[in-house]
C-alpha positions in Angstrom: -78.3 -24.5 -33.0 -75.9 -26.1 -35.4 -73.2 -28.4 -34.3 -71.2 -27.8 -37.4 -67.6 -26.7 -36.8 -65.8 -24.2 -39.0 -63.7 -25.8 -41.7 -59.9 -25.4 -40.8 -57.2 -25.8 -43.3 -55.4 -29.1 -43.1 -51.8 -28.9 -41.6 -49.3 -31.3 -43.1 -46.6 -33.1 -41.2 -44.0 -31.0 -43.0 -45.6 -27.7 -41.8 -45.7 -28.9 -38.2 -42.1 -29.9 -38.3 -41.2 -26.5 -40.0 -42.9 -24.5 -37.2 -41.5 -26.6 -34.3 -44.8 -28.4 -33.5 -43.3 -31.8 -33.7 -41.0 -33.0 -30.9 -37.9 -35.0 -31.7 -38.1 -38.6 -30.4 -34.3 -38.9 -30.0 -31.9 -36.4 -28.3 -29.0 -34.9 -30.3 -26.2 -37.4 -30.4 -23.2 -36.7 -28.2 -20.5 -35.3 -30.6 -17.8 -36.7 -28.3 -14.2 -35.4 -28.2 -12.3 -34.6 -31.3 -9.5 -37.0 -32.0 -6.3 -36.0 -30.1 -3.6 -34.4 -32.3 -0.1 -35.1 -31.2 2.3 -32.3 -31.0 5.8 -32.6 -32.3 7.1 -32.7 -28.8 4.9 -35.7 -28.1 6.5 -37.8 -30.8 10.0 -36.3 -31.1 12.1 -36.6 -28.0 14.6 -34.1 -29.5 11.9 -31.5 -30.0 10.8 -32.0 -26.4 14.4 -31.5 -25.2 14.7 -28.3 -27.2 11.4 -27.0 -25.7 12.7 -27.9 -22.2 15.9 -26.0 -22.8 13.9 -23.0 -24.1 11.8 -22.9 -20.9 14.8 -23.4 -18.7 16.6 -20.5 -20.6 13.7 -18.2 -19.9 13.7 -19.1 -16.2 17.4 -18.7 -16.0 17.4 -15.3 -17.7 14.6 -14.2 -15.3 16.8 -15.1 -12.4 19.7 -13.2 -13.8 17.6 -10.1 -14.5 16.3 -10.2 -10.9 19.9 -10.3 -9.8 20.7 -7.5 -12.2 18.1 -5.3 -10.6 20.0 -5.7 -7.3 23.3 -4.8 -8.9 21.7 -1.8 -10.6 20.4 -0.5 -7.3 23.9 -0.3 -5.9 25.9 0.4 -9.1 23.9 3.2 -10.8 24.0 6.6 -9.0 20.7 7.6 -7.6 20.8 11.0 -9.4 21.9 9.7 -12.8 19.5 10.4 -15.7 18.7 8.6 -19.0 17.6 10.7 -21.9 15.6 9.3 -24.9 15.0 12.3 -27.2 12.3 14.4 -25.5 11.9 11.9 -22.7 14.1 11.5 -19.7 14.0 9.6 -16.4 16.0 8.4 -13.4 18.5 5.8 -14.7 18.5 3.9 -11.4 14.7 3.6 -11.2 14.3 2.8 -14.9 17.0 0.0 -14.9 15.5 -1.6 -11.8 12.0 -1.5 -13.2 13.1 -2.8 -16.6 15.0 -5.7 -15.1 12.1 -6.7 -12.8 9.5 -6.3 -15.6 11.5 -8.5 -18.0 12.1 -11.1 -15.3 8.4 -11.4 -14.5 7.6 -11.5 -18.3 10.1 -14.3 -18.9 8.7 -16.4 -16.0 5.2 -16.0 -17.4 6.4 -16.8 -21.0 8.3 -19.8 -19.8 5.3 -21.1 -17.9 3.1 -20.8 -21.0 5.7 -22.4 -23.2 6.0 -25.2 -20.7 2.3 -25.8 -20.6 1.8 -25.6 -24.4 4.7 -27.7 -25.5 5.5 -30.2 -22.7 2.6 -30.7 -20.4 0.0 -33.4 -21.3 -2.8 -31.8 -23.3 -5.2 -34.8 -23.7 -8.8 -33.7 -23.2 -10.8 -35.6 -20.7 -14.5 -35.7 -19.7 -15.5 -35.5 -16.1 -19.1 -35.9 -15.0 -20.6 -33.2 -12.8 -20.9 -34.3 -9.2 -22.5 -32.9 -6.0 -20.7 -30.1 -4.2 -19.9 -32.2 -1.1 -17.3 -34.9 -2.0 -17.4 -38.4 -0.7 -14.2 -40.0 0.6 -13.9 -41.9 -2.6 -14.1 -38.6 -4.6 -11.6 -36.9 -2.4 -9.2 -39.8 -3.0 -9.9 -39.4 -6.7 -9.0 -35.7 -6.5 -5.8 -36.4 -4.7 -4.9 -39.1 -7.2 -5.8 -36.6 -10.0 -3.5 -34.0 -8.5 -0.7 -36.4 -8.3 -1.3 -37.5 -11.8 -1.3 -33.8 -12.9 2.1 -33.3 -11.2 3.5 -36.3 -12.9 2.1 -35.2 -16.3 3.4 -31.7 -15.9 6.9 -33.1 -15.9 7.8 -31.0 -12.8 9.4 -33.9 -11.0 10.8 -35.5 -14.1 12.2 -32.5 -15.9 14.9 -31.5 -13.5 16.3 -28.7 -15.8 13.0 -26.9 -15.8 12.4 -27.5 -12.1 15.8 -26.2 -11.0 15.7 -23.2 -13.3 12.2 -22.2 -12.1 13.0 -22.6 -8.4 16.2 -20.6 -8.9 14.4 -17.8 -10.8 11.7 -17.6 -8.1 14.4 -17.5 -5.3 16.4 -14.7 -7.0 13.2 -12.8 -7.7 12.8 -12.3 -3.9 16.2 -10.6 -3.7 15.1 -7.2 -5.2 12.3 -7.0 -2.7 14.9 -7.4 0.1 17.3 -4.9 -1.4 14.6 -2.3 -2.0 13.7 -2.3 1.7 16.9 -0.2 2.0 15.0 2.7 0.5 12.7 2.8 3.5 15.5 4.7 5.2 17.2 4.1 8.5 15.4 2.8 11.6 13.8 5.7 13.4 15.3 4.8 16.8 14.4 7.5 19.3 13.6 10.1 16.6 9.9 9.9 17.3 10.5 10.8 20.9 12.3 14.1 20.3 11.8 17.3 18.4 14.1 20.4 17.9 12.2 22.3 20.6 14.4 23.1 23.5 14.7 25.7 26.3 14.9 29.2 25.0 13.8 28.5 21.4 11.5 31.2 20.2 8.0 30.5 18.8 7.7 31.9 15.3 4.8 32.2 12.8 5.1 29.2 10.5 4.4 31.3 7.4 6.2 34.6 8.1 8.8 33.1 10.5 8.4 36.2 12.7 8.8 35.7 16.4 5.5 36.0 18.4 4.9 38.3 21.3 2.0 37.9 23.8 0.6 41.2 22.5 0.4 39.8 19.0 -2.5 37.5 20.1 -6.0 38.4 21.1 -8.3 36.2 23.2 -9.9 33.5 20.9 -7.1 33.6 18.3 -5.2 30.5 17.2 -1.9 30.7 15.3 0.1 28.0 13.5 3.7 28.2 14.7 7.1 26.6 14.5 10.4 26.7 16.3 12.8 29.5 15.3 15.7 27.0 14.9 14.1 25.5 11.8 15.6 28.1 9.4 19.3 26.9 9.7 18.2 23.3 9.1 16.4 24.4 5.9 19.6 25.8 4.5 21.5 22.6 5.1 19.1 19.8 4.1 15.6 20.1 2.7 14.7 16.5 3.7 15.9 17.0 7.3 14.0 20.3 7.4 10.7 18.7 6.4 11.1 15.9 8.9 11.8 18.2 11.8 9.1 20.7 10.8 6.5 17.8 10.6 7.3 16.8 14.2 7.8 20.3 15.7 4.6 22.0 14.3 2.5 23.6 17.0 -0.6 25.7 17.5 -0.6 28.7 19.8 -3.9 29.8 21.2 -5.0 32.6 23.6 -7.9 31.8 26.0 -9.4 33.8 28.8 -7.2 32.8 31.8 -10.2 32.3 34.0 -11.5 29.6 31.7 -8.3 27.5 31.6 -8.2 24.3 33.7 -4.5 23.3 33.6 -3.5 19.8 34.6 -1.6 19.3 37.8 2.0 20.5 37.4 1.2 22.7 34.4 0.0 25.8 36.1 2.9 27.9 34.8 3.1 26.4 31.3 1.1 29.3 29.8 1.7 33.1 29.4 -1.4 35.3 30.2 -3.8 32.6 28.8 -1.5 31.8 25.9 -1.0 28.0 25.5 1.0 25.9 23.0 0.2 22.4 21.9 1.5 20.0 19.3 -0.3 20.4 15.9 -0.1 16.6 15.2 -3.2 14.6 16.1 -2.5 11.7 18.5 -4.7 9.4 16.5 -2.9 8.9 13.1 -0.9 12.1 12.9 -3.1 14.5 10.8 -2.4 18.2 11.3 -4.9 20.0 13.5 -6.1 23.7 13.4 -9.9 23.7 13.2 -10.6 25.8 16.3 -13.9 26.7 17.8 -13.5 29.8 20.0 -16.5 29.4 22.2 -15.9 25.9 23.4 -12.1 26.0 23.1 -12.2 22.8 21.1 -9.9 22.0 18.2 -11.0 19.4 15.7 -8.9 16.9 13.6 -10.3 17.0 10.1 -9.4 13.4 9.3 -11.4 11.4 11.9 -13.0 14.1 14.0 -11.0 13.6 17.2 -11.8 16.7 19.3 -9.5 18.2 22.0 -10.3 20.8 24.7 -7.4 23.2 24.7 -8.7 24.9 27.9 -8.4 21.6 29.7 -4.9 20.3 28.8 -6.1 19.4 25.3 -8.0 16.4 26.7 -9.8 14.2 24.2 -13.6 15.0 24.3 -14.6 13.1 21.2 -13.3 10.7 18.5 -10.7 7.9 18.3 -7.7 9.7 19.6 -6.4 8.0 22.8 -4.2 10.8 24.2 -4.3 14.5 24.7 -2.2 16.7 22.5 1.3 17.1 24.0 1.7 20.6 25.5 4.8 22.8 25.1 5.6 24.9 28.2 5.9 28.6 27.3 7.7 31.6 28.8 8.8 35.1 27.7 12.4 36.0 27.0 14.2 39.2 27.8 13.0 40.9 24.6 9.3 39.9 25.2 9.0 37.1 22.8 7.4 33.7 23.4 9.9 31.0 24.0 9.8 27.3 25.1 10.6 26.5 28.7 11.9 23.1 27.4 11.1 20.6 24.7 8.0 18.4 24.8 7.9 16.2 27.8 6.3 13.3 25.8 6.4 12.0 22.2 4.4 14.0 19.7 2.3 12.5 17.0 0.2 9.4 16.7 0.2 6.6 19.3 2.5 3.7 18.6 3.1 0.4 20.4 6.4 1.3 22.0 5.1 4.6 23.4 4.6 4.8 27.1 
């Protein structure tokens, strides 16, 4: 067997370097930080003063615009309209939005101008350190923060400081003023509906009064009080508010299967019962009825109520049964309320007993 090795072409040092085979003996030199270029505001006090006035002007205008949005809220009629060719919009809303938008823009623009023209912009190098700081490092951080405050000029440039603080204070006024649009405090409005003694029960779609003979066992009807119609003619908003609270469901169940709570034995008419349509959990409307079990289901969070047992909660997050409206029959044979609801309707709230 021959010990001869195959002849390989010789590789020059230039080839090895060209193909990355030669390792560099020295690392790439640190390029360092570029020489700092002074801004005109660094060397010209008058230019710095002009920049300071510019920033303060922006902050001052922002404060005035915030104040202007409050004035617009009260001064411009709520139903006035602005027209721009084919476009139109509510003048009150557009003015308030424009003032607030420009105020926020000017505060941001002023902060950028402040940082670019007046704050110290010298680049520094800081070595990477472990995540947990030592006491000495924490002291360095605090010192660096204090140095940053000093270099920002916030404590030294009183004009900027005062105009910024004034603008931020005035910017909070529109938020307070706009709280007025939330409407009046509800007071006892959540405790009462327009149901009262003798008010007829009507179909909520046709508004026709309901007779016991109109319902068959197993049927559920969405209903409302008959005195909603006059309210609708006077005020659409008041109508919707009252309808939302007074909405009810009327169901007919075999009388032998009804288990009325104590004191409610005469609240139904021949197996016809009436309950609030508003879930006692968060106020969703209810009408998903299962005839066999007499259960009605809330579609939002699956709270389930047994209508044959005083609308008791049998499943889900609701904490209270559906309020029941006591029924009777008037002289003409129509279903009427014996009285209003004896408890607040709708979702639970912290003041409810």
